[in-house]
C-alpha positions as CSV (number, residue, x, y, z in Angstrom):
1,X,118.6,100.8,86.6
2,X,117.3,102.4,88.9
3,X,115.9,101.2,92.3
4,X,113.5,100.0,92.6
5,X,113.1,98.4,96.2
6,X,115.2,100.1,98.5
7,X,113.2,100.3,101.2
8,X,112.9,96.9,101.7
9,X,117.0,96.2,100.7
10,X,118.2,97.8,103.2
11,X,116.0,96.1,105.8
12,X,116.8,92.9,104.6
13,X,120.1,92.9,104.1
14,X,120.3,94.1,107.9
15,X,118.2,92.1,109.7
16,X,120.4,89.1,107.6
17,X,123.6,90.5,108.5
18,X,122.3,90.8,111.6
19,X,121.1,87.6,112.0
20,X,125.2,86.0,110.5
21,X,123.7,85.1,107.4
22,X,124.9,85.0,104.5
23,X,122.8,85.6,101.1
24,X,123.0,81.3,100.2
25,X,122.4,80.8,104.4
26,X,119.1,82.6,104.1
27,X,118.3,81.6,100.0
28,X,118.9,77.5,101.4
29,X,116.2,78.9,104.7
30,X,113.6,80.3,101.8
31,X,113.3,77.4,99.4
32,X,115.9,79.2,96.7
33,X,118.5,77.0,95.0
34,X,121.4,79.5,94.8
35,X,122.3,83.3,96.4
36,X,120.7,85.0,93.5
37,X,117.2,86.4,94.7
38,X,118.8,87.7,98.4
39,X,121.3,89.3,96.6
40,X,119.5,91.3,93.5
41,X,115.9,91.9,96.6
42,X,118.8,93.8,98.6
43,X,120.5,95.4,95.4
44,X,116.7,97.0,95.0
45,X,116.5,95.8,91.7
46,X,113.4,93.5,92.3
47,X,111.2,93.0,95.4
48,X,110.7,90.4,98.2
49,X,107.8,88.1,97.0
50,X,104.7,88.7,99.5
51,X,104.8,85.1,100.0
52,X,107.9,84.7,101.8
53,X,107.5,87.4,103.5
54,X,106.5,85.9,106.6
55,X,109.0,83.6,106.6
56,X,111.8,86.2,106.7
57,X,109.8,87.8,108.9
58,X,109.8,84.8,111.6
59,X,113.6,83.7,110.5
60,X,114.8,87.1,110.5
61,X,112.8,88.5,113.6
62,X,111.4,91.1,111.7
63,X,108.0,92.5,112.9
64,X,105.4,91.8,110.8
65,X,103.9,95.5,111.0
66,X,107.9,97.1,110.2
67,X,107.5,94.7,107.3
68,X,104.3,95.3,106.1
69,X,105.4,99.0,106.0
70,X,108.7,99.0,104.9
71,X,106.6,96.9,101.4
72,X,103.9,99.4,101.7
73,X,106.5,102.7,101.4
74,X,108.2,100.2,98.2
75,X,104.9,99.5,96.3
76,X,104.1,103.5,96.9
77,X,106.8,104.6,95.7
78,X,107.0,102.3,92.4
79,X,103.3,103.0,91.9
80,X,104.5,106.8,91.8
81,X,107.0,106.2,89.6
82,X,105.0,104.7,86.7
83,X,102.4,107.4,87.4
84,X,104.3,109.9,86.8
85,X,106.1,108.7,83.8
86,X,109.5,107.8,85.3
87,X,109.8,103.8,85.1
88,X,108.9,102.2,83.0
89,X,106.4,98.8,83.2
């Protein structure tokens, strides 16, 4: 499986580690029942749900503009891959 969201993966993982939080702790703070969603985000398999982006910024002390730029970069790359028939929809 090709990593689709590598920029947000790096950002979330590095900021989570910097904040000294486990995946489970971050998941709990975001209201997820387990760490699987955070694990998938950090491995680049799925993107951060937009509805939680501001909450993640607050918890991990991420600048909102940096979060927006990171999310845009990943979505632009995914769109380019789709338009170039490099990934399945």
